[in-house]
C-alpha positions in Angstrom: 0.0 0.0 0.0 1.1 3.5 -0.7 1.0 6.1 2.2 2.3 9.6 2.4 5.3 8.2 4.3 6.2 5.6 1.6 5.2 2.2 0.5 4.2 -0.5 3.0 3.9 -4.2 2.3 1.3 -6.0 4.4 1.3 -9.7 5.0 -2.3 -10.5 5.8 -1.3 -13.7 7.6 1.0 -11.7 9.9 -1.8 -9.1 10.5 -4.3 -11.8 11.3 -1.8 -13.5 13.7 -1.1 -10.2 15.4 -4.8 -9.5 15.8 -5.4 -13.0 17.3 -2.4 -12.5 19.6 -3.8 -9.1 20.8 -7.2 -10.7 21.5 -5.5 -13.4 23.5 -3.4 -10.9 25.5 -6.4 -8.6 26.2 -7.6 -8.4 29.8 -11.3 -9.1 30.6 -12.1 -5.3 30.5 -10.8 -5.0 27.0 -12.6 -8.1 25.9 -15.9 -6.7 27.4 -15.4 -3.4 25.5 -14.7 -5.3 22.3 -17.8 -7.4 22.8 -19.9 -4.2 23.4 -18.4 -2.7 20.2 -19.3 -5.8 18.2 -22.8 -5.8 19.7 -23.3 -2.1 18.9 -22.1 -2.8 15.3 -24.6 -5.6 14.9 -27.4 -3.4 16.4 -26.5 -0.6 14.0 -26.7 -3.0 11.0 -30.1 -4.3 12.2 -31.4 -0.8 12.6 -30.1 0.1 9.1 -31.9 -3.0 7.6 -35.1 -2.2 9.5 -35.1 1.4 8.2 -34.5 0.2 4.6 -37.4 -2.3 5.0 -39.6 0.5 6.4 -38.8 2.8 3.5 -39.5 0.0 1.0 -42.9 -0.7 2.7 -43.7 3.0 2.8 -42.9 3.3 -0.9 -45.1 0.2 -1.6 -48.0 1.6 0.4 -47.7 5.0 -1.4 -47.8 3.3 -4.8 -50.7 1.1 -3.7 -52.6 4.2 -2.5 -51.9 6.0 -5.8 -53.1 3.0 -7.8 -56.3 2.9 -5.7 -56.9 6.6 -6.3 -56.4 6.1 -10.1 -58.9 3.2 -10.0 -61.4 5.2 -8.0 -61.2 8.1 -10.4 -61.7 5.7 -13.3 -64.6 4.2 -11.5 -66.5 7.4 -11.0 -65.6 9.2 -14.2 -66.8 6.6 -16.7 -70.6 7.0 -17.2 -73.1 4.5 -18.5 -74.8 5.8 -21.6 -78.4 5.0 -22.7 -80.3 5.2 -25.9 -83.3 7.5 -26.2 -86.2 6.6 -24.0 -84.5 3.4 -22.8 -82.9 1.9 -19.7 -81.5 -1.2 -21.4 -77.8 -1.7 -21.0 -75.8 -1.8 -24.3 -72.8 -4.1 -24.7 -70.5 -1.2 -24.1 -72.4 -0.3 -20.9 -72.0 -3.9 -19.7 -68.2 -3.8 -20.4 -67.9 -0.6 -18.3 -70.1 -2.1 -15.6 -67.9 -5.3 -15.5 -64.9 -3.1 -14.8 -66.9 -1.3 -12.1 -67.9 -4.6 -10.5 -64.2 -5.6 -10.5 -63.4 -2.4 -8.7 -66.1 -3.0 -6.1 -65.0 -6.6 -5.5 -61.4 -5.4 -4.9 -62.7 -2.6 -2.6 -65.3 -4.3 -0.4 -65.7 -1.3 1.9 -66.8 1.0 -0.9 -70.5 1.9 -1.0 -71.9 3.6 -4.1 -74.8 5.7 -5.2 -76.0 5.1 -8.7 -77.4 8.3 -10.2 -79.8 8.1 -13.1 -80.2 11.0 -15.6 -82.2 11.9 -18.7 -82.0 14.5 -21.5 -84.3 17.5 -21.4 -87.0 16.0 -23.6 -90.1 14.6 -21.8 -92.0 15.8 -18.7 -90.2 16.2 -15.4 -92.2 13.3 -13.8 -91.4 11.0 -16.8 -87.7 11.8 -16.7 -87.5 11.2 -13.0 -89.1 7.8 -13.5 -86.8 7.0 -16.4 -83.7 8.1 -14.5 -84.7 5.8 -11.7 -85.1 2.9 -14.1 -81.7 3.6 -15.5 -80.1 3.7 -12.0 -82.0 0.5 -11.0 -80.8 -1.2 -14.3 -77.2 -0.5 -13.4 -77.7 -1.6 -9.8 -79.3 -4.9 -10.9 -76.4 -5.6 -13.2 -73.8 -5.0 -10.4 -75.9 -7.2 -8.0 -75.9 -9.9 -10.7 -72.1 -9.6 -10.7 -72.0 -10.5 -7.0 -71.9 -7.0 -5.5 -74.0 -6.8 -2.3 -77.3 -5.0 -2.6 -76.7 -3.1 0.6 -73.6 -1.4 -0.9 -75.7 0.2 -3.7 -78.2 3.0 -3.5 -80.1 4.6 -6.4 -81.4 8.0 -7.1 -82.8 9.8 -10.1 -82.2 13.4 -11.0 -84.2 13.2 -14.3 -83.2 16.0 -16.6 -81.5 18.0 -13.7 -77.7 18.3 -13.6 -76.9 17.9 -17.3 -73.3 17.5 -18.3 -73.8 18.9 -21.8 -75.8 22.1 -22.1 -76.6 22.0 -25.8 -80.1 21.3 -27.3 -79.0 18.8 -29.9 -78.6 15.0 -30.2 -74.9 15.0 -29.2 -75.7 16.8 -26.0 -78.8 14.8 -25.2 -76.8 11.5 -25.7 -74.3 12.7 -23.1 -77.0 13.5 -20.6 -78.8 10.1 -20.9 -76.6 8.4 -18.4 -76.0 6.7 -15.1 -73.1 7.8 -12.9 -71.5 5.9 -10.0 -70.5 8.0 -7.0 -68.5 6.7 -4.0 -70.4 7.5 -0.8 -68.6 9.6 1.7 -69.5 7.2 4.6 -67.8 4.2 2.9 -64.6 2.6 4.2 -62.6 4.2 1.3 -63.2 7.7 2.6 -62.7 6.7 6.2 -59.2 5.3 5.4 -58.4 8.3 3.3 -58.9 10.6 6.2 -56.6 8.6 8.5 
């Protein structure tokens, strides 16, 4: 090895022999101090490993929470569309509802309100009734997929709360919908607050 004072040649066998000789010649006080040092070194390594494990677990939980939030946003943002004057579920609506059922199966503490809506055509009473049939149609599909009936509540807003304000077919088609809303009293919201 090179040092500021010149080169030194180290014979590892001699160093090992010297270290063993020193250990043998140490008095009990020195041996106790050496033992405590070794014990503290082991404890420090254990603490380092525990901290690394804690950080990995924290990272995993943060990623899991982020994935759950993405899934929740997808769950509530994708609406079920209906044809004019109908509460029948299209193939596309059933595909969306299958994904929603998967989400609900994976999140057993989540309770949902299914909201039914209509376009502006028809009387208010008729649209309230049709909106309720749409919400009930979605609820029935989810129950048929194994979601507990007591986790699902329905409500109709009829033509109120349109998401498209136009007075044309494109706007009306967007307003003929059912939306799923995660209830504030479900386990999802309780755990998010903690």
